[in-house]
Every structure is written in C-alpha cells, then in structure tokens.
N, C-alpha and C positions, 0 to 999 in steps of 0.2 A: 592112777593118773601119774603119771613121769612130770617132776620138775624139768624145766627145760635145762637147768643147770646142773641135773644130776644124769642125763642121757649120754652116756659116756660112748655109746656106739656114734652116735649123730656127733658128738664133741671130735671124737676120733676120726672121723669121714671128714671132717671140716680141718683140723691139720693136715690131713694128708692133702687136702688140696691147695692148701696154702704154699706147699713146698717144702722147703729142707725142716729137720726134727733138729731143734740144736742139742749139743752132748756138749755136758759139762767134765774137764778133767783137773784134778789136783794135782801141782805139781808142787814140788819145794822151791825155794829160792833159786838155788844151785842148779836145779833140772831146768828152769824156767832159763835163767841165765844162758847155760848152754844151748837152748832151742834156738833164743833170740842172736845171739851168738852165731849161731850156724844157717839162721836164715837170712842173714846179712842183708836187712832191709825190707824184706819180704814181710808181706804181714804174715802172723804168727799161723793161723788158722790155715792159709794156703800153704805154707810150709808143709804142717804136718799133714796135711791131706796129702799134699806131693810125696811124699814120705811115706805114707801107708799105700797111696795106690797107685805111684808110679806113672807110667803113660796113661793111664785108665781113670785119671783124676779129672772130674768136671771143671771145666774153667769157670770161675766167676768174675763178675764185673765189678771192681772194686778199684777206689786207687790206690790201695796200698798203703804202705805206712808214711812214703815219703814223694808226696805228688810234686815236688819242684822238679819241672824237667833238664830246664836251663838255668843253673844259678849266677851266671855270667851275667844272663838278660834280665833278673831279681836284680842283682848286684846294680846293673845300667839304672834301674826304676829306682830301686832305693836311695843312690848317690844322686840322681835328680832331684828327687822329692825333696832330700836333705837341703839342696845346696837353692833350688826356686822357692823357698819359704812361700809356695802357694796358698795357705791357708791366710796368713797375712796379707798378702796382696787381695786374695779375695774379699777379706774382710772390709782394705781401705777402699778396694772397686766400690762395695755394697754402703760405705758409708758416704761414699762421695756420690752416687745417683741418689740414695735417699736424700743428702741434703740441697740434690740440686747442681753441686758442685762441679761435677764431672763434666767438661768440655768434650764435646762430641766431635775431635778433629780427626782429619785423615792418620794420623800418628798414632792417637788413640785405637781407632779400630784396626790397626794396623797391627796394634802391640797385641789387641785381644784376639785378633786370629793368630798370633803367635803364639799365645797362651792356650788357644786351643788345641792348634797343633801339637804343640808340645804335652798335652795329657792326653791326646788322641795316640801318640808315640808311647807315651808310658802304658795305655790301655792294651797297646798291642804287643808291649814286650812283656806285661804280666801275661797275658793270657799264652804268649810263646814259655814262657817261663813253666806254666802250670801245665804244656803239653796240648793246649787246645790252640785250633786253627782261628786266626784275628780274621779272616777272611768268612769263614763260617759262622762267628760269632754275631750274636742280637746286637745290631748298632745302638749307640747312647741315644 
C-alpha cells in the first residue's frame, strides 16, 4: 500500500491541474540588473517570457511592478490628506460626541457633509491612480 504523500503519479496529476509549474533561474547581480533595466518597469517574469516566446507568450493577469496609473491623481490625494488633518479632526469630533458637547447645528451638519464629500473625492482619486474605475468599485 502506498502512502498518499509518496504517490508521485497522483501528485504530478494534481500539479498539472493547478496550472503553471514554477521554474527557477539563478542570475548574477549584473545579469539581473541588466534584465531589470531592459524590462523598464515590466514584471521580470513577464519580460523574460516575452523575450523567450515573443508573440506566442501566454498573457498573465497581474498588476505588474508599478500599480500606480495616474501619479497626478495620487499626488492630489496625498496633498489633500496632508492639508486636511483628517485624523486629528475626526478624533476631535469623536471626543465631542462622546462627551455630549457637539452641538448639531445646520453649520455642523454642513461641515460633516463637506468632509464626507472630500473623503469620497479622495477615494475616487485613489481608485483612478490605481487604474480602477470609481463607478465600478464597491461603495463604502
């Protein structure tokens, strides 16, 4: 009787069902540096497959090395976050609510609505910067 871990034929069949078999390649630091330079931001494995197989390469569904699609949108968000002091303001609001000292006036309600709109705008900018469609992303 065979032990399940030693049934190599069964294991090989399972590996074939999972998909692609990994392959390791040892490179010197210089060789890897040359490949990374030539890949120009492309995932190294994808670049090597493209060089080996040309037009016959099987496309992969990965984000790549640099997922940011729009650096300007990401810059706007980071700038807004730096200027808004959102964490400090939210902490002050939470403290005022817990102590019962937050007066709910129309002005307070309008400020809260503007803050929520600003957060939603930042969310949309982040999604755009990452190459995602804000209209198709799940709403918070």
